[in-house]
N, C-alpha and C positions, 0 to 999 in steps of 0.2 A: 454079743458082738456082731456089727453088722457088717456085710462085705462091700467090696467096692462094685460101683455102677461100671459096667463095661459096655459100651455100645456096639450093636451089631451094625451091618453095613447101612441099613436104612436109617438108623438113628444118626449115624456119622454124616450121611448124605444130608439129613434135615439140619443138622447143625452147621454144616459146612454152607448151606444155602442160606441159613439164617444170618450167619456171620457175614457172609459175602454180601448180603442185600443190605445189612446195617452198614458195612465199611465201604463197599462198593471199591475193594481194592484186590489186585491179582493175587497177593500173598495171604489171602484170607485162611487157606490151609494151612501154611506155616504158623500162624498164629493160634489156629484151633489146635493144631498138635501141640505147641507149648504149653497152652492152657489146659490141655488134658494130661500132659505130664506133671503140671503144677498140682492139679486134682490127684494125681496119683500119689503124690509126695506127700500130701496132707494125711494126718491120722484117720484111722477109720472111724465113720460115725460123725466126723465134724463137718460135713456138708450135708444140709438137709435136702437139697435140690440139685442134683449134680449137673443136669442139663442146663439149668440156669447159671449154675456158677461157671461152668466151662464157657458157656456162651459169653456172659459178661466178661469173663478174663480175657478172651479171645478178642473182643471188640475193644477192651481197653489197652491190651497189647499193640493192636492195630493203630488206636489214636496215638499212642506213646511212639510208635515208629513214624507216623505222619508228621508228628511235632519235631522229632530228630531231624528227619529229612527238610523241613522248612527251615527250622533254625540252623541246622548244621552242628556237628560236634566240635567243641572247642575242648582241647586238651588242657588239663590243668598245668599251671605253671607259668601262664602269661603269654605275652608277645615274644618276648626273646626267645623261649623255647620254640614256638611255633615258627618265627622267622628264621631260626636255626636250619630248619629242616627244607627250607625253600631253596631249590635248585635252579639255576638257570639252565633252560632246557636248549637254548640255541646252540648251534655247533660252535665251537672255537675256530679260530681264523685257520688253524692249522688244518681241521676237520673238513672245513669249507673248502679250502685248497686242494686237500686229496680227494674229496668227493668230485670237485671239477676236472681235475686229472684224471680220474677213473672214467668219468663221462666223456672226456676227450678221447681216451684211449678207446672206449666203446664204440663212439662214433667212427673212429678211424678203422676199427675192425668191421664195423657194418659196411663202410665203403669199399673194403676189400672183398666182400662177398659178390659172387656173381649177381647180376642185376635181378634175374627172376627170383632167385633165392632171396635175396635182399628184399624184394616187393613181397613176397609170400610171408616172411618173418616179420615185417613191419606191419602188413595188414592184420596177421593174427596178434602180435604182441603188443602193438600201438592202437589199431583202430579196432580190436577186439572182434575181428570177425571170425566166424567158424570156418573149419575146413572146407565145409561143403559151400558155403559162400565165395571163398577164395577160390575154389576150383571153378565155379561157374564164371568168376569175374576173368580169371586168367585163362580159361578153356583148357584145364588140365584136370586128371582125375585126382580123386581127394588122397588116394594113395601117393601120388606124385607130390601134394602139396604137403603131407605128413613127412614124406622124405626129404623135403627142402628145408622145412623148418627143422628137422633133426640135425641135418648137416649144418645148418647156420648155428643152433646151440652149441654143437661140437666144436666147430670152428671158433665161435666167440668165446666159450669157456677156455680153450686152449690160448686163444688170444689174450685174454685178460689176464692168465697166469704169467704169461712170460714177461 
């Protein structure tokens, strides 16, 4: 009775490089692992050349995955089943109205902020500037920028909950 061939680290790396060069895919190691599991599930002695079997299996798994990606998976059952799962992702009129109202409320809250606090908040959250950049632009310390933005966030959170 023969034993299963178990690759050492060097064998595994060699197999990986071979599969990767043949498939040119980032998921080569995933396919190599699947092929190795398939090999281990075979009866002892049924594979004459384990390295060749594992390599060929991994390459075949990779080709199958590429074909599935190109064709796309179509669920059995036909068009009616597929179309039943299609949902309109656009917001309903009510959701759009509520979002618009929240935006108007947020804008009104921003207008109630002190001018320099609002400026720091907008520069950070809208213009994506760092605290250091805002501090240099507004000629204040980074700590002051941080405090202004924190105050704006606390105020706007409270404002939006009212």
